[in-house]
N, C-alpha and C positions, 0 to 999 in steps of 0.2 A: 821368436824371430827374433834377432837383436839388436837393440835399441843401438842406434851408434849417432842418433841426435845429440850436437852441442846445445844442451840445454842452455847454458851461460849466454851463449848469442841470442836462441830464442827467447829467452827472456829480457835479456836487454834491451833487443829490437822492440819486446812488448810495452814494457816501462819506458822507454823515450818518448813515445807519443802519449799525449793527456789520455785521461781514463774515456773511455768512448760513452758520448752521451746517447747514443744508439742502442748499444747494450744496455746501460743505465735505465732506457725509457723502458725494454723489453724485460729486463729482472724486476723491474717496480708492477710491469702489469702481470707476471705470473704471482709475485711475492705478497706484494700490496704492501701495506704497513710494514709488514715483515722485514722488506728489504731496508738494510739500512745506509740511505743512496749517500749521505754525507762523509763515511768512512770509506769510499770509492772501493768496495772489498773485490777482489780477484779471486773472488772465491763462491761458494755457493752457502754461507755463512750467514744467517739471522739474527734481529733484536733480540729474540727469544732464546738462541742457541749461546749468543754472545752472555746474556746473563748466567745462564747456566753454566759457561765456564767459569764465569768470576767466582760464582760457587764454589763448583771443583777446584778450583785451583786452591783456595781456602789460606791466600798470602796475607799477611800483616804488613802494615805500612813499612814503606822502605825495604822490605824483602827482593829482592833481585829476581826479575822474569828473562827469561830468555824467550823471544820469540823467531824460530826457526821455519826459515821462507818467509819472512814476514810482509814480503811485495811493497807496495807503498804505503805500509804504515799504519793504518787505518785501525784495523781489528785489533791489533797488539797494543796500539796508543789508547784503545777505549778501556782494554781490559786491564791495563796499567794503570790508568786514570782512576778506575772505578774500582780499583782494588788498593791506590796509595801504592802501590809498588813503582820501584826503578824498573829500567826496561834495556836492555840489550838486545836490537834486531839485526836480526842476520840473514843475508842471503847472498845468492850467488852473484847478480846482477848487480852491479855499478850505479845504474840509471835507476833502479826499485830502490837503492838506500838512498840518493839523491833526493826522489820523490820523498821518502819516509822522513827525511831529515827537515825537509821545506814541511811539510804537516806538521811536525815536531813543533819547530818554531812557531807557526801559524795558529796553535793551539797553545802556545806556553808552556810546553813541555819540556822543551830542549835543554831544560836545566837537569831532567832526570831520566833523561833517554839518549841511549848513544848506538849507533850503526858501524857495523863492519862485516866486510866481506867474509864466508863461510860456507859450508855445506854440512848436511847432515852428517857427515863422517869425517868434518873439521870443524869443531864449534871453537871458536876465538873468545873461550871463556875459561877461568880457573878448574880445576877441578872441586868437586863438591861448593862452588861458589853460588848457585842458583836454588831457589826454594820454589821455584816453578819452570816450566818448559812447555811452550804453546807452538802449537802448528796448526795450522788452519788450511787443510786441502793442499797440503805442500808432500806430505810423506808420500806419496806415490812415486814423487819424482826422485826420490832415493834408489841410486841402482843396489844399495843391499841394505836391505831393510834391518837385517839382524845387526848390522856394523853402527849402521845409525841410532837406534835402541841403545845399545852398548854404549855410544858419545853421549847419548841425551844423560844416560846413567851416570856417566862420568862427572858431568857439570853439575847433578843436581846435589844437594844436601842429603843426608839421611831423612829420611821423611818427607823428601821433595817430591814433587808430582809434576806428572806429565799430564797435559789435556791435548788432545788430536782429535781434528777429523782427517778422517781419511777414507778408500774405500779397499773392501775385498774382493776379489775377482775369481771367479770359477776356472777362467782360461785366460791366457795370456793375449793382451790387447796389443795390437800392430801398433811401431813407432812408439813403444812405452818402454820405459827400466821394467825388470821383471819385477813381477806383483805375485804377493801372496793370497790364499783363501781365508787367511784366519790368521791376524796379530796377536793372539793372545799365547800360543807357545813362544814366539820369540821375545813377548814383553817377560814372561817367566825367565827364560835364559837370560835375559840382560839382567836380573834383579829385581824386577819388578813386582808388585801384588797387585794385580787388576779388581778396580773397586767399580768400576760400569764398561760396559761394552753394549751400548744403543744404539741401533739402528735406525736411522734420520727420519721421523714420520714424511711420505708421500716426497720422497727423495727421486725415486724412479719417475713418477706422473710429472714431478716438476722440471725435470732433466729434459722427458721427452717434450713436454708443452715448450721449454727453452729453444731446444734447439728446432723445433718447426718454427717459432717466431722468428728465431735468427733466419733460418733459410727464406723465410718469405721477405724478411727486410735486406735481401744480398745487396742489392742495388746502393741502400743506404750506406750499408757498412762500407761498400768499394768506394762511394764517394768521401767518407769520412775520412777512411783510411788512406785513400788515392792508391789501391791494390785494385788487380783485374778482379770481374766479379769473379769469374771464372776460379780465380785461387781464393777469392775470400769460399765461395761456395764448396771446393774443395776439403776446404780446413775444416768447416763445420760437419760435413759429411763425414770426416774422418772423427771428430769428437763424437758425432753421433755413434757410429760403427764403435767406439770403445765402450760405449754403455752396453752393448751387446754381453762383452766379457765379464761387466761388473755384475759382482754378487749382491752386494750393498755398501750403502753409504755407513759408516758409525762414529761414535763420540767416543774418544779412549780416557776415560781415567785411569791412571796408575801412579802408585806411589812406591817409591824405591824403598828397598828395603833398610 
């Protein structure tokens, strides 16, 4: 089924509102101390995963890292600060970028972070300018995964690394861009050497528990967002249905040849 959703409109609306305190409460209930609440991640990332990301990127001080699909900026800023890198955050949503700029300023990191509108197939960075590219739970929204990986390869310097979390799918989910069952062939075609391709522990169990708790909290979520409870419930049910199409969530580490 072709996805005709305007994801720019969707995410602009999502990031126009403050981060959900109800959702944060649910994420903390599932992930416990692993949930990086202070980062307000719009993703399934954890503290342990972010530490793995820093190690895998292997950045040196003042290297440029591009965070594609940066959202409100929390995970990318955390990784860049831990590595001592400079940061370019890229997102299709202007409201996400504004939230990320405000977060960078609040953290005192605005002197080494910039943000710009862009997408997976059009990253506003010079060829071979970055030593690392980060993408947390965003690659699934790229309409052409091969084109996205070729564009990432373009902005990476030789020997630079891509570290991304995303999902492989065994069937095409409804109302989502086209998906693939394994990103490794596309990575090889784009000129990457795959260093790691690891399935996230307990990703399915955590996803199922989150969806169940979200359904239990429909009324609270509706009050918080001002939406109709039936619309909130339908959105959660659609998200839950996409899990049926998922094969695995993976942490990708790949190096440009």
